[in-house]
C-alpha positions in Angstrom: 18.4 -0.6 -52.9 16.4 -3.9 -54.7 12.8 -3.9 -55.5 12.8 -7.5 -52.7 14.3 -5.0 -50.3 12.7 -1.3 -51.3 9.0 -3.3 -51.1 10.2 -5.2 -47.9 10.9 -1.6 -46.3 7.8 -0.4 -47.5 4.8 -2.7 -46.4 7.2 -3.2 -42.9 6.8 1.0 -42.8 10.2 0.9 -41.3 14.4 0.9 -42.8 15.2 -2.4 -42.5 18.2 -3.1 -40.8 22.1 -3.6 -42.8 21.8 -7.4 -41.9 17.7 -8.2 -43.5 18.4 -6.3 -46.9 21.7 -8.1 -47.5 20.3 -11.2 -46.3 17.0 -10.3 -49.3 19.0 -9.1 -51.3 21.6 -12.2 -51.2 18.3 -14.3 -51.8 17.2 -11.9 -54.3 20.5 -12.3 -56.5 21.2 -16.0 -55.5 17.2 -16.6 -57.3 18.2 -14.2 -60.2 15.1 -12.4 -58.9 14.6 -9.3 -61.4 12.8 -6.0 -59.1 10.0 -5.8 -61.2 9.5 -9.4 -61.6 5.6 -9.5 -60.2 6.8 -12.8 -57.6 9.0 -9.9 -56.4 5.4 -9.1 -54.7 4.5 -12.8 -52.9 8.1 -13.0 -51.8 7.5 -9.0 -50.1 4.7 -10.4 -48.0 6.8 -13.3 -46.5 9.8 -11.6 -46.2 7.7 -9.0 -43.4 6.1 -12.1 -42.0 9.3 -13.9 -41.4 10.9 -10.3 -40.3 7.7 -10.1 -38.0 8.2 -13.3 -36.7 11.9 -12.9 -35.8 10.6 -9.9 -33.9 7.9 -11.6 -31.9 10.6 -13.2 -29.2 11.7 -9.2 -28.5 8.6 -8.0 -28.7 7.1 -10.5 -26.2 10.6 -9.8 -23.9 10.1 -6.1 -24.4 6.2 -6.1 -23.3 6.7 -8.7 -20.1 9.3 -5.8 -19.1 6.9 -3.1 -19.8 4.6 -5.3 -18.0 6.1 -6.6 -14.7 7.3 -2.2 -14.9 3.6 -1.1 -14.8 3.2 -3.7 -12.0 6.2 -2.8 -9.7 5.4 0.9 -9.7 1.7 -0.6 -9.2 2.4 -2.9 -6.5 4.9 0.0 -5.2 2.2 2.8 -5.5 -0.3 -0.2 -3.3 1.8 -0.7 -0.6 2.4 2.9 0.5 -1.7 3.6 -0.1 -1.5 0.1 2.4 1.5 1.8 4.6 -0.2 5.0 5.0 -3.9 3.4 5.8 -2.1 0.9 8.4 -0.2 4.4 10.4 -3.5 6.0 10.2 -5.2 2.9 12.1 -2.2 2.5 14.1 -2.8 6.4 15.0 -6.3 6.3 15.9 -5.6 2.9 17.6 -3.1 4.5 19.8 -5.1 7.8 20.3 -8.0 5.1 21.7 -5.7 3.8 23.9 -5.1 6.8 25.3 -8.5 7.9 26.1 -9.5 4.6 28.2 -6.5 4.7 29.6 -8.0 8.5 30.1 -10.8 7.2 31.0 -9.8 5.0 33.3 -7.4 7.6 35.1 -10.7 9.6 35.8 -12.5 6.8 36.7 -10.1 6.3 39.7 -10.4 9.6 40.3 -13.5 9.9 40.6 -13.6 6.8 42.7 -11.2 8.6 45.5 -13.5 11.8 46.0 -16.1 8.8 46.5 -14.6 7.7 48.7 -13.5 11.0 49.6 -16.6 12.4 50.6 -18.0 8.6 52.1 -15.4 9.1 54.6 -16.0 12.9 55.8 -19.6 12.0 55.8 -19.5 9.0 57.4 -17.4 10.7 60.6 -20.0 13.7 60.5 -22.3 10.3 60.7 -20.8 8.6 63.3 -20.2 12.1 64.9 -24.3 13.0 64.6 -25.4 9.6 66.5 -22.4 9.6 69.0 -24.0 13.6 70.1 -27.7 11.8 69.7 -26.6 9.2 71.9 -24.4 10.1 74.5 -26.5 13.5 74.5 -24.1 16.8 74.4 -21.1 17.5 72.0 -19.6 13.8 71.0 -16.6 13.7 72.3 -14.3 10.8 71.2 -11.7 9.2 73.8 -9.3 6.7 73.3 -10.3 3.5 75.9 -8.4 3.5 79.1 -8.0 7.0 79.0 -11.6 8.3 80.3 -12.2 10.3 82.6 -9.1 13.0 82.5 
């Protein structure tokens, strides 16, 4: 490994790809730069910056994809929570409606019982009034059939 390729690999903190190594070695050979030449340090810094700049679009793409994945997962989790809350709200509404319907039925039964009691009491009251007005046992007769 040439001095430039090795220096760039050390600065990048990873092994260079075959393409990156070939480009750097070719540049060093074309310029006739020796491995121990002090300019190798400057070129290594420039080479690292070049590699980083070339990696930026891929890093942006990966970071964007990771962000989208996290966002999709968060939306799924939130939609699940919202769906559960919606089901709970719906169940409560149905329960409240059932209670209201039971209350209406209960009230209808109560009204019917009161009406029946009122008719019974009304009938007893009419019997008592007839007894006090006509005297003796109150006998109700149909019109035109009196005296039989």
